[in-house]
N, C-alpha and C positions, 0 to 999 in steps of 0.2 A: 503494500499500499503506500503510495505517495505523502510526504509528508505535505503540509499546507503552502511551505515557501516554496519547494520544488514544482509543485502544482502551478501554484501563480507566476513563476518564472517560465514556465513551459506554455501556459495559457499566452501569457506577455508576447514571448518569442514568435509563438505560431500565429497570433493576430499581426503583429508589426511584419511578419514574412509575407502574411497572406495579403497585406495592404503594399508593402514594399515592392514587392518583385513585379508586379501587375504593370505598376506605376512606373517603375524605374524603365522598364522596357517599352512602354507607350510614350514616355517621354522622350526617351532617346531616341525612337522612330520619329516622333513629330520635331524633334528640334533638327535632326538630321534632314529631313525633307525641306524643312520651312527655310533652313538655313544655307542648305547645299552644303554644309560640312560632311566631310568623310566620315565614317565611323571609325575609321583608323588614326583619327586625328586623337581621338579620346575625349574631345570636348563635350559631344553629344553624351555620352556614358557619365560624365561628370555632373552634367545638369540633369540627368535623368536619376542619377543616385542622389541629388540634392532633394528632386522632387521626390523621389522614394522616401526618403528619410522624413520630409515634412508629413507626406499624406500616411505613412506609417505611425509617426506619433500621433497625429490627430485621431486615426482610427483606433488606435491602441486607449486613447483617451476618451473618447465617445464608447467604446465599446468592451468597456471593464466591467467586471463583474465581481460580487463582494458575498462571501459567504460568512455568516456569523453563527457562532456556537455558543448560548450562554446557558449555564445553569439556574436553575430557577426551583423554588418549591411548589407555588401553585400553577399549574399550568394554564388552566383558564382565566386567572388575574393576569398571567404573564401574557397571554395571547389575546385580552381584550386590550392591555396599555401597549403591547406592540404594534397590532391593528391602528389603534387611534393615533399613534405616533409617525407610522408609515403614512396614513390618510393626511396629516397635518402638511406631511412633505410631498405629497402629491402622487403618491403610490396606491395603487389598486390590485387586489387579489385576483390574478390571472388565472391561476390552474392550482389544483391541487392532487397529488398524486402519491400514495405509500407515506402519507404522514409529512410530506415536503410540501410545502406552501411557495408559490412564485407570484412574487409581486412584480409590477412594472408600472412608470410611469409615462404618460403621454408626452410628447416633444420630439425634439429633431432627432432624437435616436430611433423612433419609430414611425416616423410621419404624422405624428399627431394622433393615430388610430388608439393607443393606450393597449396596444399587444405587444406581448414578449415575441422578439422575432427572433 
């Protein structure tokens, strides 16, 4: 079983790479075609890498997830207070399966639909 920190770093890395690679390739191709610079010069790749880093960083920021484990004595009281806090922050329960509740908020992350993507 993975520890929380190694899971988060692998999640961060896979999310970053998922945004970085296609962006870097796309920007490299567009810069090469738009400017007439040959790929062999390396300049389109440098600009593509910069674009990939920027988009990868934004992707990781907006697609981060948080898992929280909190010990409690009274489950119903805790869940009532937790749900009130989450609702105050704009979250709504989207799904529940096998005792795991999923909350999401509407906004830029999911097109304003209030759905988990």
